[in-house]
N, CA, C and O atoms as a DFTB+ gen file, in Angstrom:
336 C
 N C O
     1  1     -14.691      12.120      -1.301
     2  2     -13.901      10.906      -1.127
     3  2     -12.442      11.294      -0.877
     4  3     -11.890      12.139      -1.580
     5  1     -11.835      10.682       0.113
     6  2     -10.437      10.963       0.416
     7  2      -9.518      10.111      -0.450
     8  3      -9.856       8.975      -0.783
     9  1      -8.373      10.644      -0.810
    10  2      -7.433       9.905      -1.651
    11  2      -6.540       8.974      -0.844
    12  3      -6.050       7.980      -1.380
    13  1      -6.318       9.274       0.432
    14  2      -5.473       8.444       1.283
    15  2      -6.330       7.693       2.289
    16  3      -7.192       8.271       2.952
    17  1      -6.077       6.399       2.388
    18  2      -6.803       5.539       3.323
    19  2      -5.805       4.777       4.172
    20  3      -4.711       4.476       3.693
    21  1      -6.136       4.452       5.414
    22  2      -5.213       3.671       6.234
    23  2      -5.120       2.234       5.721
    24  3      -6.118       1.652       5.295
    25  1      -3.923       1.675       5.765
    26  2      -3.745       0.250       5.452
    27  2      -4.195      -0.559       6.663
    28  3      -4.180      -0.067       7.791
    29  1      -4.592      -1.801       6.416
    30  2      -4.914      -2.693       7.528
    31  2      -3.628      -2.993       8.296
    32  3      -2.576      -3.213       7.696
    33  1      -3.719      -3.000       9.617
    34  2      -2.542      -3.302      10.428
    35  2      -2.013      -4.695      10.090
    36  3      -0.805      -4.899       9.975
    37  1      -2.935      -5.653       9.932
    38  2      -2.559      -6.997       9.495
    39  2      -3.554      -7.435       8.435
    40  3      -4.750      -7.548       8.702
    41  1      -3.051      -7.681       7.233
    42  2      -3.904      -8.058       6.109
    43  2      -4.236      -9.536       6.097
    44  3      -3.664     -10.323       6.850
    45  1      -5.166      -9.899       5.235
    46  2      -5.639     -11.282       5.132
    47  2      -4.525     -12.255       4.747
    48  3      -4.587     -13.427       5.120
    49  1      -3.525     -11.807       4.024
    50  2      -2.423     -12.682       3.614
    51  2      -1.207     -12.547       4.527
    52  3      -0.101     -12.945       4.162
    53  1      -1.418     -11.980       5.721
    54  2      -0.339     -11.895       6.699
    55  2       0.520     -10.656       6.592
    56  3       1.516     -10.543       7.308
    57  1       0.172      -9.726       5.725
    58  2       0.964      -8.508       5.613
    59  2       0.781      -7.647       6.854
    60  3      -0.313      -7.572       7.413
    61  1       1.851      -7.005       7.277
    62  2       1.813      -6.108       8.432
    63  2       2.175      -4.699       7.956
    64  3       3.339      -4.397       7.695
    65  1       1.157      -3.846       7.849
    66  2       1.358      -2.499       7.312
    67  2       0.796      -1.435       8.257
    68  3       0.252      -0.425       7.811
    69  1       0.928      -1.664       9.543
    70  2       0.446      -0.735      10.557
    71  2       1.090       0.635      10.360
    72  3       2.282       0.725      10.067
    73  1       0.316       1.688      10.519
    74  2       0.756       3.080      10.420
    75  2       0.979       3.572       8.981
    76  3       1.381       4.719       8.783
    77  1       0.726       2.724       7.981
    78  2       0.906       3.139       6.589
    79  2      -0.424       3.536       5.977
    80  3      -1.488       3.198       6.498
    81  1      -0.354       4.260       4.860
    82  2      -1.554       4.668       4.136
    83  2      -1.445       4.184       2.699
    84  3      -0.361       3.869       2.208
    85  1      -2.603       4.133       2.033
    86  2      -2.646       3.688       0.644
    87  2      -3.461       4.668      -0.179
    88  3      -4.324       5.380       0.334
    89  1      -3.164       4.684      -1.465
    90  2      -3.932       5.480      -2.415
    91  2      -4.197       4.595      -3.625
    92  3      -3.283       3.957      -4.148
    93  1      -5.438       4.558      -4.062
    94  2      -5.806       3.784      -5.247
    95  2      -5.478       4.591      -6.497
    96  3      -5.643       5.811      -6.517
    97  1      -5.015       3.908      -7.540
    98  2      -4.614       4.562      -8.788
    99  2      -5.389       3.948      -9.942
   100  3      -5.489       2.723     -10.014
   101  1      -5.941       4.748     -10.847
   102  2      -5.786       6.197     -10.927
   103  2      -6.538       6.905      -9.799
   104  3      -7.616       6.479      -9.386
   105  1      -5.945       7.989      -9.314
   106  2      -6.553       8.783      -8.247
   107  2      -7.752       9.517      -8.833
   108  3      -7.668      10.085      -9.922
   109  1      -8.843       9.505      -8.122
   110  2     -10.049      10.174      -8.586
   111  2     -11.262       9.674      -7.843
   112  3     -11.159       9.093      -6.763
   113  1     -12.422       9.913      -8.445
   114  2     -13.682       9.586      -7.782
   115  2     -14.266       8.239      -8.191
   116  3     -15.334       7.865      -7.707
   117  1     -13.590       7.499      -9.071
   118  2     -14.116       6.199      -9.472
   119  2     -14.049       5.236      -8.295
   120  3     -13.206       5.402      -7.413
   121  1     -14.932       4.220      -8.264
   122  2     -14.887       3.256      -7.154
   123  2     -13.574       2.467      -7.156
   124  3     -12.955       2.301      -8.207
   125  1     -13.150       1.983      -5.996
   126  2     -11.897       1.224      -5.922
   127  2     -11.825       0.055      -6.906
   128  3     -10.741      -0.269      -7.392
   129  1     -12.939      -0.572      -7.200
   130  2     -12.922      -1.710      -8.132
   131  2     -12.495      -1.298      -9.533
   132  3     -12.104      -2.152     -10.329
   133  1     -12.561      -0.023      -9.849
   134  2     -12.140       0.486     -11.160
   135  2     -10.751       1.128     -11.113
   136  3     -10.310       1.754     -12.076
   137  1     -10.076       0.961      -9.984
   138  2      -8.723       1.505      -9.821
   139  2      -7.807       0.364      -9.379
   140  3      -7.609       0.158      -8.182
   141  1      -7.249      -0.375     -10.334
   142  2      -6.556      -1.625     -10.024
   143  2      -5.167      -1.498      -9.402
   144  3      -4.624      -2.493      -8.921
   145  1      -4.585      -0.314      -9.398
   146  2      -3.233      -0.154      -8.867
   147  2      -3.265       0.650      -7.580
   148  3      -4.268       1.287      -7.256
   149  1      -2.161       0.613      -6.852
   150  2      -2.108       1.362      -5.610
   151  2      -0.706       1.743      -5.207
   152  3       0.273       1.107      -5.597
   153  1      -0.631       2.798      -4.418
   154  2       0.593       3.215      -3.742
   155  2       0.426       2.851      -2.273
   156  3      -0.666       2.983      -1.720
   157  1       1.495       2.397      -1.643
   158  2       1.542       2.271      -0.190
   159  2       2.599       3.273       0.258
   160  3       3.725       3.270      -0.239
   161  1       2.221       4.129       1.202
   162  2       3.055       5.248       1.615
   163  2       3.242       5.260       3.129
   164  3       2.369       4.830       3.883
   165  1       4.384       5.757       3.551
   166  2       4.688       5.873       4.973
   167  2       4.736       7.344       5.364
   168  3       5.534       8.094       4.801
   169  1       3.908       7.779       6.309
   170  2       4.001       9.159       6.782
   171  2       5.325       9.362       7.530
   172  3       5.655       8.602       8.440
   173  1       6.059      10.371       7.144
   174  2       7.362      10.661       7.754
   175  2       7.418      12.142       8.115
   176  3       6.545      12.921       7.733
   177  1       8.452      12.514       8.854
   178  2       8.634      13.918       9.219
   179  2      10.116      14.252       9.075
   180  3      10.976      13.599       9.666
   181  1      10.393      15.276       8.281
   182  2      11.771      15.702       8.057
   183  2      11.986      17.129       8.516
   184  3      11.120      17.715       9.164
   185  1      13.127      17.684       8.186
   186  2      13.467      19.055       8.578
   187  2      12.457      20.077       8.081
   188  3      12.183      21.068       8.757
   189  1      11.905      19.835       6.898
   190  2      10.973      20.796       6.303
   191  2       9.517      20.467       6.594
   192  3       8.619      21.114       6.056
   193  1       9.271      19.478       7.431
   194  2       7.911      19.143       7.807
   195  2       7.517      17.742       7.383
   196  3       8.362      16.949       6.965
   197  1       6.226      17.438       7.490
   198  2       5.756      16.089       7.166
   199  2       5.764      15.819       5.661
   200  3       5.603      16.728       4.846
   201  1       5.956      14.546       5.319
   202  2       5.908      14.115       3.928
   203  2       5.514      12.642       3.884
   204  3       5.505      11.962       4.910
   205  1       5.188      12.155       2.683
   206  2       4.863      10.739       2.490
   207  2       5.986      10.081       1.699
   208  3       6.368      10.559       0.631
   209  1       6.506       8.992       2.228
   210  2       7.566       8.240       1.548
   211  2       6.941       7.041       0.842
   212  3       6.173       6.288       1.442
   213  1       7.275       6.871      -0.434
   214  2       6.756       5.743      -1.198
   215  2       7.395       4.450      -0.704
   216  3       8.619       4.325      -0.663
   217  1       6.560       3.500      -0.334
   218  2       7.033       2.184       0.101
   219  2       6.897       1.188      -1.045
   220  3       7.805       0.392      -1.283
   221  1       5.763       1.224      -1.763
   222  2       5.549       0.281      -2.870
   223  2       4.477       0.799      -3.816
   224  3       3.611       1.591      -3.442
   225  1       4.563       0.327      -5.054
   226  2       3.542       0.582      -6.063
   227  2       3.294      -0.728      -6.792
   228  3       4.229      -1.494      -7.027
   229  1       2.050      -0.994      -7.152
   230  2       1.746      -2.203      -7.911
   231  2       0.265      -2.472      -7.979
   232  3      -0.556      -1.647      -7.578
   233  1      -0.066      -3.649      -8.496
   234  2      -1.467      -4.053      -8.590
   235  2      -1.999      -4.359      -7.195
   236  3      -1.306      -4.951      -6.368
   237  1      -3.226      -3.949      -6.951
   238  2      -3.839      -4.188      -5.645
   239  2      -4.241      -5.641      -5.478
   240  3      -3.987      -6.237      -4.432
   241  1      -4.857      -6.212      -6.483
   242  2      -5.324      -7.598      -6.423
   243  2      -4.972      -8.280      -7.747
   244  3      -5.843      -8.488      -8.591
   245  1      -3.691      -8.627      -7.929
   246  2      -3.237      -9.186      -9.206
   247  2      -3.672     -10.635      -9.415
   248  3      -4.207     -11.285      -8.517
   249  1      -3.423     -11.112     -10.626
   250  2      -3.692     -12.509     -10.931
   251  2      -2.668     -13.384     -10.214
   252  3      -1.651     -12.892      -9.724
   253  1      -2.942     -14.666     -10.159
   254  2      -2.077     -15.623      -9.458
   255  2      -0.644     -15.531      -9.978
   256  3      -0.412     -15.413     -11.181
   257  1       0.295     -15.587      -9.066
   258  2       1.702     -15.581      -9.419
   259  2       2.349     -14.199      -9.409
   260  3       3.555     -14.085      -9.627
   261  1       1.578     -13.161      -9.164
   262  2       2.099     -11.798      -9.103
   263  2       1.865     -11.266      -7.695
   264  3       0.772     -11.421      -7.149
   265  1       2.864     -10.650      -7.110
   266  2       2.747     -10.104      -5.754
   267  2       1.924      -8.825      -5.769
   268  3       2.082      -7.993      -6.663
   269  1       1.050      -8.665      -4.789
   270  2       0.252      -7.446      -4.678
   271  2       1.116      -6.306      -4.140
   272  3       2.200      -6.533      -3.602
   273  1       0.624      -5.097      -4.291
   274  2       1.323      -3.935      -3.749
   275  2       1.498      -4.079      -2.240
   276  3       2.499      -3.625      -1.686
   277  1       0.530      -4.707      -1.573
   278  2       0.604      -4.875      -0.130
   279  2       1.703      -5.879       0.257
   280  3       2.399      -5.687       1.254
   281  1       1.852      -6.939      -0.531
   282  2       2.938      -7.903      -0.276
   283  2       4.298      -7.263      -0.555
   284  3       5.261      -7.507       0.173
   285  1       4.378      -6.454      -1.596
   286  2       5.634      -5.758      -1.909
   287  2       6.024      -4.797      -0.789
   288  3       7.194      -4.702      -0.417
   289  1       5.024      -4.083      -0.254
   290  2       5.287      -3.159       0.851
   291  2       5.759      -3.923       2.088
   292  3       6.694      -3.497       2.765
   293  1       5.109      -5.056       2.382
   294  2       5.511      -5.873       3.528
   295  2       6.970      -6.298       3.384
   296  3       7.738      -6.207       4.342
   297  1       7.358      -6.760       2.198
   298  2       8.748      -7.198       1.982
   299  2       9.725      -6.043       2.180
   300  3      10.779      -6.213       2.792
   301  1       9.377      -4.885       1.667
   302  2      10.277      -3.737       1.814
   303  2      10.473      -3.377       3.280
   304  3      11.575      -3.011       3.689
   305  1       9.418      -3.478       4.066
   306  2       9.503      -3.110       5.486
   307  2      10.123      -4.188       6.361
   308  3      10.853      -3.884       7.305
   309  1       9.834      -5.451       6.049
   310  2      10.207      -6.560       6.945
   311  2      11.291      -7.479       6.374
   312  3      11.769      -8.372       7.073
   313  1      11.684      -7.270       5.110
   314  2      12.768      -8.044       4.532
   315  2      12.390      -9.384       3.946
   316  3      13.258     -10.111       3.464
   317  1      11.109      -9.730       3.976
   318  2      10.660     -11.008       3.427
   319  2       9.184     -10.923       3.078
   320  3       8.452     -10.097       3.623
   321  1       8.758     -11.781       2.169
   322  2       7.333     -11.897       1.870
   323  2       6.658     -12.708       2.968
   324  3       7.324     -13.419       3.721
   325  1       5.356     -12.603       3.056
   326  2       4.621     -13.423       4.009
   327  2       4.614     -14.860       3.515
   328  3       4.866     -15.109       2.336
   329  1       4.337     -15.781       4.374
   330  2       4.381     -17.193       4.009
   331  2       3.031     -17.855       4.082
   332  3       2.953     -19.072       4.250
   333  1       1.961     -17.090       3.962
   334  2       0.608     -17.658       3.987
   335  2       0.214     -18.189       2.633
   336  3      -0.893     -18.704       2.470
């Protein structure tokens, strides 16, 4: 099982995370349903080579009234939350 997975270019709630990757936390071999948190990361390239920049961390599918990690990442990239 790979630890990094591509984010959906456009998520069900209107998030736009094209070219980003995600990792479920805790990292390991447990199924995603048993890993409630996630990192959203941006592949970057610097002087010393490629690296992953943290865009957001949080709950993947939180209870009502809490923003998901995907919504937090969208806001960081686009300056606003989605309006769906």
